[in-house]
VEXDREN-2710 file (C-alpha; in Angstrom, 1 decimal):
% VEXDREN-2710
k/r/px/py/pz
1/MET/4.5/17.1/41.4
2/ASN/2.3/16.6/38.5
3/PRO/0.2/13.4/38.0
4/LEU/1.9/10.6/36.1
5/VAL/2.0/11.3/32.4
6/ASN/1.5/8.0/30.6
7/VAL/1.8/8.5/26.8
8/ALA/1.4/4.8/26.0
9/PRO/-1.6/4.1/23.7
10/ASP/-2.6/1.1/25.7
11/THR/-2.9/2.0/29.4
12/SER/-4.4/-1.2/30.7
13/PRO/-2.7/-2.5/33.9
14/GLN/-1.7/-5.7/32.1
15/HIS/-0.1/-3.9/29.2
16/ASP/1.7/-1.4/31.4
17/SER/3.0/-4.2/33.6
18/ALA/4.4/-6.0/30.5
19/ARG/6.0/-2.9/29.2
20/GLN/7.6/-2.2/32.6
21/LYS/9.0/-5.7/32.7
22/ASP/10.4/-5.3/29.2
23/SER/12.0/-2.0/30.3
24/GLN/13.5/-3.5/33.4
25/LYS/14.9/-6.4/31.4
26/ALA/16.3/-4.1/28.8
27/GLY/18.0/-2.0/31.5
28/ALA/19.4/-5.0/33.3
29/ARG/21.1/-6.2/30.1
30/VAL/23.4/-3.2/30.2
31/GLY/23.7/-2.7/34.0
32/LEU/20.9/-0.3/34.8
33/THR/19.7/-1.4/38.2
34/ALA/16.9/1.1/38.6
35/ASP/14.1/2.0/36.1
36/SER/13.5/5.6/37.0
37/ILE/15.5/8.8/37.3
38/THR/14.8/12.1/39.1
39/ILE/15.9/15.2/37.2
40/ASN/16.2/18.8/38.4
41/GLY/15.9/20.8/35.2
42/GLY/17.1/24.1/34.0
43/LYS/20.8/23.4/33.8
44/PRO/22.6/23.6/30.4
45/LEU/24.3/20.4/29.3
46/THR/28.0/21.0/28.6
47/GLY/30.9/18.7/28.0
48/THR/32.1/15.9/25.8
49/ILE/30.5/12.5/25.1
50/ALA/31.4/9.8/22.5
51/VAL/29.2/7.7/20.2
52/ARG/30.1/4.3/19.0
53/GLY/28.5/2.0/16.3
54/ALA/25.0/2.6/15.2
55/LYS/22.3/0.4/16.7
56/ASN/20.8/0.0/13.3
57/LEU/24.0/-1.3/11.9
58/ALA/25.7/-3.2/14.7
59/THR/22.7/-5.5/15.3
60/LYS/22.4/-6.4/11.6
61/ALA/26.2/-6.9/11.3
62/MET/25.9/-9.4/14.1
63/VAL/23.2/-11.3/12.2
64/ALA/25.4/-11.2/9.1
65/ALA/28.1/-13.1/10.9
66/LEU/25.9/-16.1/10.7
67/LEU/26.5/-16.3/7.0
68/GLY/30.3/-16.6/7.4
69/GLU/32.1/-20.0/7.6
70/THR/34.9/-18.4/9.6
71/PRO/34.8/-16.0/12.6
72/SER/33.9/-12.3/12.3
73/LEU/35.2/-9.3/14.2
74/LEU/33.0/-6.2/14.7
75/LYS/34.5/-3.1/16.2
76/ASP/32.8/-0.2/18.0
77/VAL/29.9/-2.3/19.1
78/PRO/27.7/-0.2/21.4
79/ASP/26.8/-1.4/24.9
80/ILE/23.0/-1.2/24.5
81/SER/20.3/-3.6/25.3
82/ASP/19.3/-4.4/21.6
83/VAL/22.9/-5.6/21.0
84/GLN/22.6/-7.8/24.1
85/VAL/19.4/-9.2/22.7
86/VAL/21.1/-10.2/19.4
87/ARG/24.0/-11.7/21.4
88/GLY/21.6/-13.9/23.3
89/LEU/19.9/-15.0/20.1
90/LEU/23.2/-15.8/18.4
91/GLU/24.3/-17.9/21.4
92/VAL/21.0/-19.8/21.4
93/TYR/22.0/-20.8/17.8
94/GLY/25.4/-22.0/18.9
95/VAL/27.5/-19.0/18.0
96/LYS/30.4/-18.3/20.3
97/VAL/30.4/-14.6/21.1
98/THR/33.6/-13.1/22.7
99/THR/33.7/-9.5/23.8
100/GLY/36.9/-7.5/24.0
101/ALA/38.1/-4.0/24.9
102/ARG/36.8/-0.9/23.1
103/GLY/33.7/-2.7/21.9
104/GLU/35.4/-5.3/19.8
105/TRP/33.3/-8.5/19.5
106/THR/34.1/-11.8/17.8
107/PHE/31.6/-14.2/16.4
108/ASP/32.6/-17.8/15.9
109/THR/29.9/-19.6/13.8
110/GLY/31.5/-23.0/13.5
111/LYS/28.8/-24.8/15.4
112/VAL/25.5/-23.2/14.4
113/GLU/22.5/-25.3/15.5
114/SER/18.7/-25.1/15.7
115/ALA/16.8/-23.5/18.6
116/HIS/13.3/-23.9/20.0
117/PHE/10.6/-21.2/20.0
118/ALA/10.8/-21.0/23.7
119/GLU/14.6/-20.3/23.7
120/ILE/14.2/-17.7/20.9
121/ASP/11.3/-16.0/22.6
122/ALA/13.1/-15.8/26.0
123/HIS/16.0/-13.8/24.4
124/ALA/14.0/-11.8/21.9
125/GLY/12.0/-9.8/24.4
126/ALA/10.5/-6.8/22.7
127/SER/12.9/-6.8/19.8
128/ARG/12.0/-7.2/16.2
129/ILE/15.5/-8.3/15.2
130/PRO/14.7/-12.1/15.0
131/ILE/12.9/-11.6/11.7
132/LEU/16.3/-10.8/10.1
133/PHE/17.7/-14.2/11.2
134/CYS/15.5/-15.9/8.6
135/GLY/17.7/-15.8/5.5
136/PRO/21.0/-16.7/7.2
137/LEU/19.4/-19.5/9.2
138/LEU/17.7/-20.9/6.1
139/HIS/21.1/-21.0/4.4
140/ARG/22.9/-22.5/7.4
141/LEU/20.2/-24.9/8.8
142/GLY/17.4/-25.1/6.2
143/GLU/14.9/-23.7/8.7
144/ALA/14.2/-20.7/10.8
145/ARG/11.8/-20.0/13.7
146/ILE/10.5/-16.6/14.5
147/PRO/8.4/-15.8/17.7
148/ASP/5.8/-13.0/17.9
149/LEU/7.7/-9.7/17.4
150/GLY/7.7/-6.7/19.7
151/GLY/9.4/-3.3/19.4
152/CYS/8.5/0.3/20.0
153/ARG/4.9/1.3/19.7
154/ILE/5.3/4.0/17.0
155/GLY/3.0/2.5/14.4
156/ASP/2.1/-0.7/12.6
157/ARG/5.4/-2.2/11.4
158/PRO/4.2/-5.3/9.6
159/ILE/6.5/-8.1/8.7
160/ASP/4.6/-8.8/5.5
161/PHE/7.4/-7.2/3.4
162/HIS/9.8/-9.6/4.9
163/LEU/7.7/-12.7/4.5
164/ASP/6.7/-11.8/0.9
165/ALA/10.3/-11.4/0.0
166/LEU/11.3/-14.7/1.6
167/ARG/8.5/-16.5/-0.3
168/LYS/9.9/-15.1/-3.6
169/PHE/13.3/-16.7/-2.7
170/GLY/11.5/-20.0/-2.3
171/ALA/10.9/-20.1/1.4
172/VAL/7.8/-21.9/2.8
173/VAL/6.2/-19.9/5.6
174/ASP/4.0/-21.7/8.2
175/LYS/2.3/-19.7/10.9
176/THR/1.7/-21.5/14.2
177/TYR/0.4/-20.6/17.6
178/GLU/4.1/-20.2/18.7
179/GLY/5.1/-17.9/15.9
180/ILE/6.4/-18.5/12.3
181/ASN/8.3/-21.5/11.0
182/LEU/10.2/-21.2/7.7
183/THR/11.7/-23.9/5.6
184/ALA/13.4/-24.0/2.2
185/PRO/12.8/-27.5/0.8
186/ASN/14.3/-26.6/-2.6
187/GLY/16.9/-24.2/-1.4
188/LEU/16.8/-20.4/-1.9
189/LYS/17.0/-18.9/-5.4
190/GLY/17.5/-15.4/-6.7
191/ALA/14.4/-13.3/-7.3
192/LEU/13.0/-10.1/-8.7
193/ILE/11.7/-8.2/-5.8
194/GLU/10.1/-4.7/-5.7
195/LEU/9.3/-3.3/-2.3
196/PRO/6.1/-1.2/-2.1
197/TYR/8.1/1.1/0.2
198/PRO/11.8/1.5/0.7
199/SER/11.8/-0.2/4.0
200/VAL/15.1/-0.5/5.8
201/GLY/14.3/-3.8/7.4
202/ALA/13.0/-5.4/4.3
203/THR/16.0/-4.3/2.3
204/GLU/18.3/-5.8/5.0
205/GLN/16.2/-9.0/4.8
206/VAL/16.7/-9.2/1.0
207/LEU/20.5/-8.5/1.3
208/LEU/21.0/-11.1/4.0
209/THR/19.1/-13.7/2.0
210/ALA/20.2/-13.0/-1.5
211/VAL/23.9/-13.2/-1.0
212/ARG/23.8/-17.0/-0.6
213/ALA/20.8/-17.6/-2.9
214/GLN/21.4/-19.3/-6.2
215/GLY/21.4/-16.9/-9.1
216/ILE/20.8/-13.1/-9.3
217/THR/18.5/-11.0/-7.2
218/GLU/17.3/-7.6/-8.3
219/LEU/15.8/-5.5/-5.6
220/LYS/13.8/-2.4/-6.7
221/ASN/12.8/0.5/-4.4
222/ALA/15.4/-0.4/-1.9
223/ALA/16.4/1.6/1.1
224/ILE/19.8/3.3/0.7
225/GLU/20.5/4.6/4.3
226/PRO/24.1/4.8/5.3
227/GLU/23.6/1.8/7.6
228/ILE/22.4/-0.2/4.5
229/MET/25.6/0.9/2.7
230/ASP/27.7/-0.2/5.6
231/LEU/25.9/-3.6/5.7
232/ILE/26.7/-4.0/2.0
233/ALA/30.3/-3.2/2.7
234/ILE/30.4/-5.9/5.3
235/LEU/28.8/-8.4/3.0
236/GLN/31.3/-7.5/0.3
237/LYS/34.1/-8.1/2.7
238/MET/32.6/-11.6/3.3
239/GLY/32.7/-12.4/-0.4
240/ALA/29.3/-11.2/-1.6
241/ILE/28.8/-9.6/-5.0
242/ILE/26.5/-6.6/-4.6
243/SER/26.1/-3.5/-6.9
244/VAL/24.1/-0.5/-6.0
245/GLU/22.5/0.9/-9.2
246/PRO/20.7/4.2/-9.8
247/ASN/17.1/4.7/-8.7
248/ARG/17.2/2.5/-5.6
249/VAL/18.0/-0.7/-7.4
250/ILE/20.4/-3.2/-5.9
251/LEU/21.7/-6.3/-7.7
252/ILE/23.0/-9.3/-5.8
253/GLU/24.8/-12.2/-7.4
254/GLY/24.5/-15.2/-5.1
255/VAL/27.7/-17.0/-4.1
256/ASP/28.3/-20.5/-2.6
257/ARG/30.4/-19.5/0.4
258/LEU/31.0/-16.5/2.6
259/GLU/33.9/-15.9/5.0
260/GLY/33.9/-13.9/8.2
261/TYR/34.6/-10.2/8.2
262/THR/36.6/-7.5/10.1
263/HIS/34.7/-4.2/10.2
264/ARG/34.3/-1.0/12.3
265/ALA/30.6/-0.1/12.6
266/LEU/29.3/3.2/11.3
267/PHE/28.7/5.7/14.0
268/ASP/25.2/6.1/15.4
269/ARG/23.5/9.0/13.5
270/ASN/20.4/8.9/15.7
271/GLU/22.4/9.3/18.9
272/VAL/24.3/12.2/17.5
273/ALA/21.1/14.1/16.5
274/SER/19.6/13.4/19.9
275/TRP/22.5/15.0/21.8
276/ALA/22.6/17.8/19.3
277/SER/19.0/18.5/20.2
278/ALA/19.8/18.2/23.9
279/ALA/22.4/21.0/23.5
280/LEU/19.9/23.2/21.8
281/VAL/17.0/22.8/24.2
282/THR/19.1/23.1/27.4
283/LYS/21.1/26.0/25.9
284/GLY/24.2/23.9/26.3
285/ASP/27.4/23.0/24.5
286/ILE/28.1/19.4/23.6
287/PHE/31.0/17.9/21.7
288/VAL/30.1/14.5/20.2
289/GLN/33.1/12.4/19.5
290/GLY/32.8/10.0/16.6
291/ALA/30.2/12.1/14.7
292/ARG/30.9/12.8/11.0
293/GLN/29.5/15.5/8.7
294/THR/28.8/13.5/5.6
295/GLU/26.1/11.2/7.1
296/MET/24.6/14.1/9.1
297/MET/24.3/16.8/6.4
298/THR/20.5/16.7/6.2
299/PHE/20.2/17.1/9.9
300/LEU/22.8/19.8/10.1
301/ASN/21.0/21.9/7.5
302/VAL/17.8/21.9/9.6
303/TYR/19.8/22.4/12.9
304/ARG/21.3/25.6/11.4
305/LYS/17.8/26.8/10.2
306/VAL/16.4/26.4/13.7
307/GLY/19.3/28.6/15.0
308/GLY/21.6/26.0/16.4
309/ALA/25.4/26.2/15.9
310/PHE/27.9/23.5/15.1
311/ASP/31.5/23.1/14.3
312/ILE/32.8/20.2/12.3
313/GLN/36.1/18.8/13.7
314/GLU/38.3/15.9/12.7
315/ASP/37.2/13.7/15.5
316/GLY/33.6/14.8/16.0
317/ILE/31.0/17.6/15.9
318/ARG/30.4/20.3/18.5
319/PHE/26.8/21.4/18.9
320/TRP/25.7/24.5/20.9
321/HIS/23.0/27.1/21.4
322/PRO/24.6/30.4/20.3
323/GLY/22.1/32.6/22.0
324/GLY/19.3/34.6/20.6
325/ASP/15.9/33.2/19.5
326/LEU/15.4/29.9/17.9
327/LYS/13.5/29.9/14.7
328/PRO/10.5/27.8/13.6
329/VAL/10.9/25.4/10.7
330/THR/8.9/23.0/8.6
331/ILE/10.1/19.4/8.5
332/GLU/9.0/16.5/6.4
333/THR/10.4/13.1/7.5
334/ASP/11.4/10.7/4.7
335/VAL/13.7/7.8/3.9
336/HIS/17.3/8.6/3.2
337/PRO/18.6/11.1/2.1
338/GLY/15.6/12.9/3.7
339/PHE/15.2/13.9/7.3
340/MET/15.1/10.8/9.4
341/THR/12.0/10.0/11.4
342/ASP/14.2/9.2/14.4
343/TRP/15.5/12.8/14.4
344/GLN/12.2/14.6/14.6
345/GLN/11.2/13.6/18.2
346/PRO/14.2/15.1/20.0
347/LEU/14.2/18.1/17.7
348/ILE/10.5/18.8/18.5
349/VAL/11.5/19.5/22.1
350/ALA/13.8/22.2/20.9
351/LEU/11.0/23.6/18.6
352/THR/8.8/24.1/21.6
353/GLN/11.3/27.0/22.4
354/ALA/11.3/28.4/18.9
355/HIS/9.6/31.8/18.3
356/GLY/6.7/31.0/16.0
357/VAL/4.9/28.0/14.5
358/SER/6.8/24.9/13.4
359/VAL/5.2/22.1/11.4
360/VAL/6.5/18.5/11.3
361/HIS/5.1/16.1/8.7
362/GLU/5.7/12.5/9.8
363/THR/5.5/10.3/6.7
364/VAL/7.3/7.2/7.8
365/TYR/5.4/5.9/10.9
366/GLU/1.8/6.6/11.6
367/ASN/2.0/6.9/15.4
368/ARG/5.2/8.7/16.2
369/PHE/3.7/11.7/17.9
370/GLY/2.3/9.9/20.9
371/PHE/5.2/11.3/23.0
372/SER/3.9/14.8/22.5
373/GLU/1.1/14.3/25.0
374/ALA/3.7/14.3/27.8
375/LEU/5.3/17.4/26.4
376/ASN/1.9/19.2/26.5
377/GLU/1.5/18.2/30.1
378/MET/4.9/19.9/30.7
379/GLY/3.6/23.1/29.1
380/ALA/4.3/22.7/25.4
381/ASP/1.8/23.7/22.7
382/ILE/1.7/20.8/20.3
383/VAL/-1.3/19.9/18.2
384/VAL/-1.3/16.6/16.3
385/HIS/-3.3/16.2/13.2
386/LYS/-3.9/12.4/12.9
387/GLU/-4.8/12.7/9.2
388/GLY/-1.9/15.0/8.3
389/LEU/-2.3/18.4/6.6
390/PRO/-3.5/17.5/3.0
391/GLY/-3.5/21.1/1.7
392/TYR/-0.1/22.0/3.0
393/PRO/2.7/22.7/0.4
394/ARG/5.0/19.7/0.3
395/ARG/8.2/18.4/-1.2
396/VAL/7.8/14.8/0.0
397/ALA/4.9/12.9/-1.5
398/ARG/1.9/12.7/0.9
399/ARG/1.2/9.2/2.3
400/ASP/-2.1/7.9/3.4
401/PHE/-1.2/7.1/7.0
402/GLU/0.9/10.2/7.8
403/GLN/0.4/12.6/10.6
404/ALA/1.4/16.2/11.3
405/ALA/2.3/18.1/14.4
406/ILE/2.1/21.9/14.8
407/ILE/4.4/23.3/17.5
408/THR/3.8/26.8/18.7
409/GLY/6.5/28.4/20.8
410/PRO/8.2/29.5/22.9
411/THR/6.5/27.9/25.9
412/LYS/7.9/27.4/29.3
413/LEU/8.3/23.7/30.3
414/HIS/7.8/22.5/33.8
415/GLY/8.6/19.3/35.6
416/ALA/6.4/16.3/35.5
417/ASN/6.3/12.5/36.1
418/ILE/6.7/10.8/32.8
419/TYR/6.4/7.2/31.7
420/VAL/8.6/6.5/28.7
421/PRO/6.6/5.0/25.8
422/ASP/9.4/4.2/23.2
423/LEU/13.0/4.7/22.5
424/ARG/13.3/8.1/20.7
425/GLY/10.2/9.5/22.5
426/GLY/11.8/8.5/25.8
427/PHE/15.0/10.4/25.0
428/SER/12.9/13.4/24.0
429/HIS/11.1/13.3/27.4
430/LEU/14.5/13.1/29.1
431/ILE/15.9/16.3/27.5
432/ALA/12.6/18.0/28.0
433/ALA/12.9/17.3/31.7
434/LEU/16.5/18.5/31.7
435/SER/15.4/21.9/30.2
436/ALA/12.2/22.3/32.3
437/GLU/11.7/24.3/35.5
438/GLY/11.4/22.1/38.5
439/GLN/11.7/18.4/39.1
440/SER/10.7/15.5/36.9
441/VAL/10.6/11.7/37.5
442/ILE/11.1/9.6/34.4
443/SER/10.2/5.9/34.7
444/ASN/10.5/3.0/32.3
445/MET/14.1/4.2/31.6
446/GLY/15.2/0.8/30.4
447/ILE/13.5/1.5/27.1
448/ILE/16.0/4.3/26.5
449/SER/18.9/1.8/27.0
450/ARG/17.8/0.0/23.9
451/GLY/19.6/2.6/21.7
452/TYR/21.6/5.0/24.0
453/GLU/24.8/3.6/25.4
454/HIS/25.8/4.4/29.0
455/ILE/23.1/7.1/29.3
456/ILE/23.6/7.7/33.0
457/ASP/27.4/8.1/32.6
458/LYS/26.9/10.5/29.7
459/LEU/24.4/12.6/31.7
460/GLU/27.0/12.9/34.5
461/ALA/29.7/13.8/32.0
462/LEU/27.5/16.7/30.7
463/GLY/26.8/18.0/34.2
464/ALA/23.1/17.2/34.4
465/ASP/21.5/17.6/37.8
466/PHE/19.8/14.3/38.6
467/VAL/19.4/11.5/41.1
468/TYR/19.6/7.9/39.9
469/GLU/19.3/5.3/42.6
470/GLY/20.8/2.4/40.8
END
């Protein structure tokens, strides 16, 4: 067995211990009783799995329920640890959360109350979601408390965009040793806000704050991802007045009162792309129930260029390796409607088996190639250029902090011991191990449970050869 591959940037014993505790806590939230899995690779994944609501929508929709004066019902809520984090936070604030069959969750916000830093911190864990509670809590309680934020180590994800926007609405931000305390002594008022980058999180922050702010808010350079559009649909159901204008401009007219909503969450695009890549790299055949073509079109184009096959059906999409050689591609990640940054990591595993040289330009996060170190230990040939490739022909505008990865293939992957560094990188390691020759042990599995529902059950359904002693 190969030595432990640890792709985490900070390998100090204290940091690794903290990450392991976070992973174990994340796994425990969704019933994972062990934090490692042993995989015997080389077997194609075949079968059917289903995806439910998107992590990046469901968690934000749960926060939006705080704005409603009456209960809300969210359908297709995925059973993932990030959702459980938000549930815990809502309950700390006095929201009564009731779970039903088929992922139907009800949120009763009739008794919203303040919470202490310690309570918030105990439930937040490594999640960054607490920052999005600010606007709704300021409207409901006149104050909001935010502990230090965690999340995946894929780059510097500052909250400055969030805090700057909240200040423009009239919030007063005080930083303390415990975290951040926000108040709105004069209430929140509509504002003109232009984001320096079309950040999904900052756009969500503005939407969740502006809908109850007095007056009109104009948001320029907004993110327009499908999850953002789904959040806008939810807010409109609640009574908000929001119009999406050309050129990434969103106008929000504040209202005095919002009601609860009933909504079925958008499917998880990232999980769909991940299983599609798994089918490709293992030479398998996977039908993903719940996937839709419209929101996946950019990914499907690249998938076809690489040599993957897919079939659009009424209730999902079938992905498979049709035989023959995979082809190299050049990818530039970008905000929607570009190629998502979350899609590149699993697809890179498949590109290690393409005949030729592929190039992936990462323009969204500056440290998203850390997972490639483990792939190289398994036999891949991936060279990361930390300053990007300035002279390379581009369609997406070059950004100062971007990186590039050059993947030369095909290379034979072999088993290894792997320590999961982050959510998407962890899934990439998982499918690399499933396609590799020999045995692999993947630890820190709880991180994967942050965004992938019932991962062990799905591996079983697809015929993976593994041992999970949970």
